[in-house]
N, C-alpha and C positions, 0 to 999 in steps of 0.2 A: 504494500500500500504506500501511497505517497504521504505518509504521516507517521512513520516509525512505529507501526503497530506490530511488533514482533509477537506480542501476546495480547489477546483480548479476554478480559474477565467480565462475564455478564452475570448480573445478580439474579439469583433465583428467589422468587416470591411465590410460595405455595407450589402450584404445579405449572407456574409460568416463568419465563426467562425474559428479563427486561433488556431492551436494546442498549447497545454500547454508545459511548460518547462520539464515536465516528459518524453516527447517523446524522445526515444533513437533512434539515427540514426546509425544503425549498419548493416553490411552486412548480418548477420545471425539473424536479428531481425524482429519481427512482432509487429506492432502497430495497435490498433483499439479502436473504441468506438462502443458499440452495445447497442441498446435498449433492455431491458429484457422484454419479453412478457409472460413468464410463466416458468414452471419447466420442465426439460428434464432429463430422466434417464441416458442418455449417457454423456451429456456435463454439467449437473447441471442446466443450464438455457437454455430456448428457447430464441434465440436472433435474432434480426434484425440488421445486421451490417450497420452502417451509411456509406454512400458513401462519398468519398473524391473527390475533383477536384483540379486543380492546378491554382494558380495565379502566373505566372512566374515560378519559380522553387519551390515555397512553396505549400505544400499540405494543403488544408483547407476543412472544413466541411460546409454543407449548413445549414444556420440558421433555415430554416423551419423544419429541422429534430429534433430540440430540443423543448421540451414541459415541462412546470413547472409541477412537481408532478410525472413525469415518472422516472423510474429507469434505469440507464445505467451501463454497465460494461466498465471500462476504463483499457486498458492494453498496456504495452510497455515491451515486453519480448525478450530475446535473449539467445543464447547458447554460453557458453564459457568453453572450457575444458571439454565438455561433460555434464555440468550441466546447468540447466535453471536458469537464473537470470532476475531480472527486477521488474516491478511493475504491479499489477493487483488487482483491487478492485471494489466495487459497490458504486455508487453515485446516489443521487436523485437530480434532477434539482429543485433548490429552487427559482431561480430568473432569469429573462431575462430582462436586462436593455437596454438602448440605446447603451451602450458600452461593456457589458460583459454578457456571459452566466455563471451562478454560479452553480457549482455542489458541494454538500456536501456529504462526506463519510457517508455511513450507514452500520451497521453491517450486515453480511450475515444472521444472525438469523431473522432480521427484514424483509429482502427480502423474505426469506423462509416463514415466517408467512403470509406476504401479498399474495403471490402466492398460498400457500397451501389453504388459505381461499377462494381465487378466484376459484381455481380448484375444491374445494368441492362444491361451488355454481353451477358451470357448470355441475358437475356430478349430482347434485340434479335436475337441470333444465332438463337435458337429461332424467333422470328417470321419471319425471313428463310427459314429452313429449311422452315417450314410453308407460306410463300408459294410456294416453289419446288416444293412437292408439288402445288400447285393450278394454278399457271401455269408457262409455259415460262420459261427464263432470259431470253429476249428480251423477253417480256411484263413480267417483273419489272423489268428495266432500264428499260423505257419508263415503268412506273408510278413508279419512283424518280425519273426525270427530270421527270415531270409534277408529282408531289406532294412532291418533295423528300425 
């Protein structure tokens, strides 16, 4: 992020998570937290945007949407004078305590590495499933032994 947010600590209130100070409240702004679920050719990441609800006038997230080890995109962007400004980066949830959800910034390279490996595994699993539709299990095992 363009604001030295190596770590974000968001306060937990009951079953809700309050937004962090990075949040820009502007008329032409967009704020979100999205769980990254994979890679996408158009948007960069496949994302599931976390829902918000209101407590009085304050927007909050549901605590149940945060999970340790999962990666999130956190953004607060707005346009000003025809240019886009604000904050947007990737974070991994490292801890959920009784009082805070803790997100630590991780480089995009690490996110890409994690999901590239995951998608390669899915592709390999799909290939094996397709092979099993064409050949018997014994024939597939023999092919694997012969061709590695």
